[in-house]
C-alpha positions as CSV (number, residue, x, y, z in Angstrom):
1,M,155.6,81.9,-33.3
2,A,152.5,83.4,-34.9
3,R,149.3,81.5,-34.4
4,K,147.4,80.5,-37.4
5,P,144.2,82.4,-37.9
6,R,141.1,80.5,-36.8
7,K,138.7,79.4,-39.5
8,A,135.4,81.1,-39.4
9,A,132.5,78.9,-38.1
10,P,130.1,77.8,-40.7
11,P,126.7,79.5,-40.4
12,K,124.1,77.5,-38.5
13,R,121.5,75.9,-40.6
14,V,118.1,77.1,-39.9
15,R,115.5,74.3,-40.2
16,K,112.6,75.2,-42.3
17,A,109.2,74.6,-40.9
18,P,107.8,71.4,-42.3
19,K,105.2,71.8,-45.0
20,P,101.8,71.0,-43.6
21,L,100.2,67.9,-45.1
22,V,96.9,69.7,-45.2
23,E,96.4,73.2,-46.4
24,P,95.8,75.6,-43.5
25,E,92.4,76.7,-44.8
26,L,91.2,73.1,-44.9
27,L,92.3,72.2,-41.3
28,H,89.3,73.7,-39.9
29,A,87.1,71.9,-42.4
30,R,88.6,68.4,-41.7
31,K,88.4,68.7,-37.9
32,P,85.8,66.2,-36.8
33,A,82.9,67.9,-35.2
34,T,81.6,67.0,-31.8
35,K,78.1,65.9,-31.1
36,K,77.2,69.5,-30.0
37,S,76.7,71.6,-33.1
38,R,78.8,74.7,-33.3
39,P,77.0,78.0,-33.3
40,L,76.9,79.7,-36.7
41,A,79.2,82.7,-37.0
42,V,77.2,85.9,-37.2
43,A,78.7,89.0,-38.8
44,E,79.2,92.2,-37.0
45,P,76.2,94.6,-37.2
46,R,78.2,96.9,-39.3
47,E,78.6,94.3,-41.9
48,V,74.9,93.6,-42.2
49,E,72.7,95.6,-44.5
50,I,69.0,95.5,-44.0
51,L,67.1,95.7,-47.3
52,P,63.4,95.9,-47.4
53,V,61.5,93.8,-49.8
54,D,60.3,95.6,-52.8
55,G,56.7,96.7,-52.7
56,D,55.9,95.5,-49.2
57,D,56.9,97.6,-46.2
58,S,55.4,95.1,-43.7
59,A,57.4,92.1,-45.0
60,P,60.4,91.0,-42.9
61,A,63.7,92.3,-43.9
62,E,66.4,90.1,-45.5
63,I,69.8,89.8,-43.8
64,V,72.7,89.9,-46.3
65,L,76.2,89.1,-45.2
66,N,79.3,90.5,-46.8
67,P,81.5,88.1,-48.8
68,E,83.9,87.3,-45.9
69,A,81.1,86.4,-43.5
70,A,79.5,84.2,-46.2
71,I,82.8,82.2,-46.7
72,A,83.1,81.7,-42.9
73,L,79.5,80.4,-42.7
74,E,80.1,77.9,-45.6
75,Q,83.3,76.7,-43.8
76,D,81.3,76.1,-40.6
77,H,78.7,74.1,-42.5
78,A,81.4,72.0,-44.3
79,A,83.1,71.3,-40.9
80,S,79.8,70.1,-39.4
81,E,79.1,67.8,-42.4
82,D,82.6,66.4,-42.4
83,G,82.5,65.8,-38.7
84,D,79.2,63.9,-38.9
85,A,80.6,61.8,-41.8
86,L,83.7,60.9,-39.7
87,L,81.6,60.0,-36.7
88,E,79.4,57.7,-38.9
89,A,82.5,56.1,-40.4
90,A,84.0,55.5,-36.9
91,E,80.7,53.9,-35.8
92,E,80.6,51.7,-38.9
93,A,84.2,50.6,-38.3
94,E,83.5,49.8,-34.7
95,A,80.4,47.7,-35.7
96,A,82.5,45.9,-38.4
97,A,85.1,45.1,-35.8
98,E,82.4,43.7,-33.5
99,R,81.0,41.6,-36.3
100,Q,84.5,40.3,-37.2
101,A,85.1,39.4,-33.6
102,A,81.8,37.6,-33.5
103,L,82.7,35.5,-36.6
104,V,85.9,34.1,-35.0
105,P,85.4,30.2,-35.0
106,F,84.4,28.8,-31.6
107,D,86.6,25.9,-30.4
108,P,84.5,23.6,-28.2
109,L,87.5,21.6,-27.1
110,S,89.3,24.6,-25.8
111,R,86.1,25.7,-24.1
112,Y,85.7,22.3,-22.5
113,L,89.3,22.2,-21.2
114,A,88.9,25.7,-19.7
115,E,85.8,24.4,-17.9
116,V,87.5,21.3,-16.7
117,R,90.3,23.3,-15.1
118,R,87.8,25.0,-12.8
119,F,87.2,21.8,-10.8
120,P,89.6,21.2,-8.0
121,L,91.6,18.0,-7.6
122,L,91.2,15.8,-4.5
123,T,93.9,14.6,-2.2
124,R,94.2,11.0,-1.3
125,E,92.6,11.6,2.1
126,E,89.7,13.6,0.6
127,E,89.2,11.0,-2.1
128,S,89.0,8.2,0.4
129,V,86.5,10.0,2.7
130,I,84.2,10.9,-0.2
131,A,84.4,7.5,-1.8
132,K,83.5,5.7,1.5
133,R,80.7,8.1,2.1
134,Y,79.3,7.5,-1.4
135,T,79.5,3.8,-0.9
136,E,77.4,4.0,2.3
137,S,74.9,6.8,1.4
138,H,75.0,7.0,-2.5
139,D,74.8,10.7,-2.3
140,R,74.9,12.3,-5.8
141,E,77.0,15.2,-4.5
142,D,79.8,12.8,-3.6
143,A,79.6,11.1,-7.0
144,Y,79.8,14.5,-8.6
145,R,82.9,15.4,-6.7
146,L,84.7,12.1,-7.7
147,V,83.7,12.5,-11.3
148,T,84.6,16.2,-11.7
149,A,88.0,15.8,-10.0
150,N,89.0,13.2,-12.5
151,L,87.9,14.8,-15.8
152,R,91.5,15.7,-16.5
153,L,92.3,12.0,-16.4
154,V,89.7,11.3,-19.1
155,V,91.2,14.0,-21.4
156,K,94.7,12.6,-20.9
157,I,93.6,9.0,-21.8
158,A,91.5,10.2,-24.8
159,M,94.5,12.0,-26.2
160,E,96.2,8.7,-26.6
161,F,93.5,7.7,-29.1
162,A,93.3,11.0,-30.8
163,R,94.7,9.7,-34.1
164,A,92.1,6.9,-34.2
165,S,89.1,9.3,-34.2
166,K,88.3,12.5,-36.1
167,N,86.5,14.1,-33.1
168,L,88.4,14.0,-29.8
169,L,85.3,15.2,-27.9
170,D,83.5,12.0,-28.8
171,L,86.3,10.0,-27.1
172,I,86.2,12.3,-24.1
173,Q,82.4,11.8,-23.8
174,E,82.7,8.0,-23.9
175,G,85.5,8.2,-21.4
176,N,83.3,10.3,-19.1
177,V,80.6,7.6,-19.3
178,G,83.2,5.0,-18.2
179,L,84.3,7.3,-15.4
180,M,80.8,7.4,-14.1
181,E,80.5,3.6,-14.3
182,A,83.8,3.4,-12.3
183,V,82.2,5.5,-9.5
184,K,79.3,3.1,-9.3
185,N,81.6,0.0,-9.0
186,F,84.5,1.4,-7.0
187,D,85.3,-0.3,-3.6
188,P,87.3,2.2,-1.5
189,Y,88.1,-0.5,1.1
190,R,90.5,-2.4,-1.2
191,G,93.3,0.1,-0.5
192,I,93.7,1.5,-4.1
193,R,93.1,5.0,-5.4
194,F,90.1,5.8,-7.5
195,P,92.0,7.0,-10.6
196,S,94.0,3.8,-10.7
197,Y,90.7,1.9,-10.8
198,A,88.8,4.3,-13.1
199,V,91.5,4.2,-15.9
200,W,90.4,0.7,-16.9
201,W,86.7,1.7,-17.2
202,I,87.7,4.8,-19.2
203,R,89.8,2.8,-21.6
204,A,87.1,0.1,-22.0
205,Y,84.5,2.5,-23.0
206,I,86.8,4.3,-25.5
207,Y,87.7,0.9,-26.9
208,R,84.1,0.0,-27.3
209,Y,83.3,3.3,-29.0
210,L,86.2,2.9,-31.5
211,I,85.1,-0.7,-32.4
212,N,81.4,0.3,-32.9
213,N,82.2,3.4,-34.9
214,W,85.3,2.3,-36.9
215,R,83.1,1.4,-39.8
216,L,79.4,1.3,-40.7
217,V,79.5,-2.5,-40.2
218,K,80.8,-3.7,-36.9
219,I,84.0,-5.7,-37.2
220,G,84.6,-6.7,-33.6
221,T,81.7,-8.5,-31.8
222,T,83.6,-11.2,-29.8
223,Q,86.4,-11.0,-27.4
224,A,88.9,-12.6,-29.9
225,Q,87.8,-10.2,-32.6
226,R,88.3,-7.1,-30.3
227,K,91.7,-8.4,-29.4
228,L,92.7,-8.8,-33.0
229,F,91.2,-5.4,-33.9
230,F,93.6,-3.6,-31.5
231,N,96.6,-5.8,-31.7
232,L,96.8,-7.4,-35.2
233,K,98.8,-4.6,-36.7
234,K,101.1,-4.4,-33.7
235,E,101.8,-8.2,-33.8
236,T,102.3,-8.2,-37.5
237,D,104.9,-5.4,-37.2
238,R,106.6,-7.2,-34.3
239,L,107.0,-10.4,-36.3
240,E,108.4,-8.5,-39.3
241,A,110.9,-6.7,-37.0
242,E,112.0,-10.1,-35.6
243,G,112.5,-11.5,-39.2
244,F,109.5,-13.8,-39.4
245,S,106.8,-13.8,-42.0
246,P,103.5,-12.8,-40.4
247,Q,101.5,-15.8,-41.5
248,P,98.0,-16.2,-40.0
249,K,99.0,-19.5,-38.2
250,L,102.0,-17.8,-36.5
251,I,99.9,-14.8,-35.5
252,A,97.2,-17.0,-34.1
253,Q,99.8,-18.9,-31.9
254,R,101.3,-15.7,-30.6
255,M,98.0,-14.1,-29.8
256,G,96.2,-17.2,-28.5
257,V,93.3,-17.2,-31.0
258,K,92.1,-19.4,-33.9
259,E,93.8,-19.2,-37.3
260,S,90.4,-18.8,-39.0
261,E,89.7,-15.7,-36.8
262,V,93.0,-14.1,-37.8
263,R,92.2,-14.7,-41.5
264,E,88.7,-13.3,-41.1
265,M,89.9,-10.1,-39.3
266,Q,92.6,-9.6,-41.9
267,E,90.0,-9.7,-44.6
268,R,87.7,-7.3,-42.7
269,M,90.4,-4.7,-42.1
270,S,91.8,-4.9,-45.6
271,H,88.5,-4.1,-47.3
272,S,86.2,-1.1,-47.0
273,E,82.4,-1.1,-47.0
274,V,80.7,-1.3,-50.4
275,S,77.1,-0.3,-51.0
276,L,75.0,-3.0,-52.6
277,D,73.0,-0.4,-54.4
278,Q,75.9,1.0,-56.3
279,P,75.9,0.3,-60.1
280,V,78.1,-2.3,-61.6
281,P,80.8,-0.8,-63.8
282,N,80.1,-0.5,-67.5
283,T,76.3,-1.0,-66.9
284,E,73.4,1.4,-66.5
285,D,70.6,-0.3,-64.5
286,T,72.4,-3.2,-62.9
287,R,73.2,-3.0,-59.2
288,L,75.8,-5.0,-57.3
289,L,72.9,-6.6,-55.3
290,D,71.6,-8.1,-58.6
291,V,74.7,-10.0,-59.4
292,L,75.5,-11.5,-56.0
293,P,74.7,-15.2,-55.6
294,D,71.7,-16.2,-53.5
295,P,72.9,-18.3,-50.6
296,S,69.4,-19.8,-49.9
297,N,68.4,-23.2,-51.1
298,N,66.9,-23.8,-54.5
299,P,63.2,-24.9,-54.8
300,E,64.1,-28.6,-54.8
301,E,66.2,-28.4,-51.7
302,A,63.6,-26.2,-49.9
303,T,60.8,-28.7,-50.7
304,A,62.9,-31.6,-49.5
305,G,63.7,-29.8,-46.2
306,E,60.0,-29.0,-45.6
307,E,59.0,-32.7,-46.2
308,F,61.7,-33.9,-43.8
309,R,60.6,-31.5,-41.0
310,R,57.0,-32.7,-41.4
311,F,58.2,-36.3,-41.3
312,A,60.3,-35.7,-38.2
313,K,57.4,-33.9,-36.4
314,E,55.1,-36.8,-37.0
315,K,57.6,-39.4,-35.8
316,V,58.4,-37.4,-32.6
317,E,54.7,-37.3,-31.8
318,E,54.3,-41.0,-32.5
319,F,57.3,-41.9,-30.3
320,A,55.9,-39.6,-27.4
321,R,52.6,-41.5,-27.5
322,K,54.5,-44.7,-26.4
323,L,55.9,-43.0,-23.3
324,E,54.3,-42.3,-19.9
325,G,55.1,-41.1,-16.4
326,K,58.7,-40.0,-15.7
327,E,59.9,-40.9,-19.2
328,L,57.3,-38.7,-20.9
329,E,58.0,-35.8,-18.6
330,I,61.8,-36.1,-19.1
331,F,61.4,-36.5,-22.9
332,R,59.3,-33.3,-23.2
333,A,61.2,-31.2,-20.5
334,R,64.7,-32.2,-21.6
335,L,64.7,-33.2,-25.3
336,L,61.8,-31.2,-26.8
337,S,61.9,-28.0,-24.8
338,E,63.8,-25.0,-26.2
339,E,64.9,-24.2,-22.6
340,P,65.5,-27.6,-20.9
341,V,64.8,-28.0,-17.3
342,T,67.7,-28.9,-15.1
343,L,68.3,-32.5,-13.8
344,Q,68.0,-31.3,-10.3
345,E,64.5,-29.8,-10.8
346,I,63.2,-33.0,-12.5
347,G,64.7,-35.1,-9.7
348,E,63.0,-33.1,-7.0
349,Q,59.7,-33.4,-8.9
350,F,59.8,-37.2,-9.0
351,G,61.9,-37.7,-5.8
352,I,64.9,-39.3,-7.5
353,S,68.5,-38.3,-7.9
354,R,70.1,-36.3,-10.7
355,E,72.1,-39.3,-11.8
356,R,68.9,-41.3,-12.2
357,V,67.3,-38.6,-14.3
358,R,70.5,-38.6,-16.5
359,Q,70.3,-42.3,-17.0
360,I,66.6,-42.2,-18.0
361,E,67.4,-39.4,-20.5
362,N,70.3,-41.3,-22.1
363,R,68.0,-44.4,-22.4
364,L,65.3,-42.3,-24.1
365,K,67.8,-40.9,-26.6
366,K,68.9,-44.4,-27.6
367,R,65.3,-45.7,-27.9
368,F,64.3,-42.6,-30.0
369,K,67.3,-43.2,-32.4
370,D,66.5,-46.8,-32.8
371,F,62.8,-45.9,-33.5
372,L,63.8,-43.5,-36.3
373,K,66.1,-46.0,-37.9
374,G,63.2,-48.5,-37.9
375,Q,61.2,-46.0,-40.0
376,G,63.7,-45.9,-42.8
377,S,67.2,-47.2,-43.5
378,D,68.4,-43.9,-45.0
379,I,67.1,-41.7,-42.1
380,E,70.6,-40.6,-41.1
381,R,71.3,-39.2,-44.6
382,A,68.0,-37.4,-44.8
383,G,67.4,-33.9,-43.6
384,P,68.2,-30.4,-44.8
């Protein structure tokens, strides 16, 4: 059986050389020049013609290059100029990158956290030894070790209140102050760790900062107001979740405060600050302060109050002139003084018991009341 003739192999493709992106004659011109300047090309002596200057045999001769040498010289000059331009452009780009890197916003919180991580933590044994040593000698280095080892604890607690403040660093700062106060008051002999004790001081200082800076006008100055400030919203939501209407009386019973305090705190937290100097709507020159009622007394009430105070002062002096000895001293030291003396001090002064001083004081109060009633039948209804 005859074999089929084998097909001829197709001719191999010959890849053409890629076309250069830059013309060959410009490659030399675009090559950046180094800092050392290239020596200028000098034509061969046979290509140089020395021509004397007309009319002056002593003048120096001119060197004239042939056309090819002149073209090479111009290319060398162009390469040197382009190289300097590229070098300047690179330096400008590097300077711009440095300026851009310098303009990156600086995050103080990240920087602070990085600094906090540098301080080592303390073991339970190290913490106990340092705390006991500080209690005895009050060395600042020991206090420094206790504070720096617990800076992470302050950051962790401050994170819990991050939504209540615009600046987390302010909360951390107040927490650090509470941490330092905890170091001063910590008793290492009670058998508890320092972080467990310091957490309460840290939270207390953060709470105080939030109350004082929540608004321009302080809204929590008493213990009950501070309790309502932090728990009123939580208690209201809890009552609604249980199906009760969050009335002030019910909230007061659940939180152990007065109903009036609940109503006052609800009003404070539901309204924002208003400037008294802001103009009244639909007016030009009228301020809000101009339309607020004056809580002070009118001229008639002020005059009546002044006359009553003058009358009372005269009657007190008249009654005091009728007293003497122990009664006069007790009357002045206990009833007229802004800072009354204790019964024990008066008893020691006259050599009598506290109970005897109290009996004399009650008798003086009754006599003084009867004396005032004798000066006028309507004395109880008088006064500001």
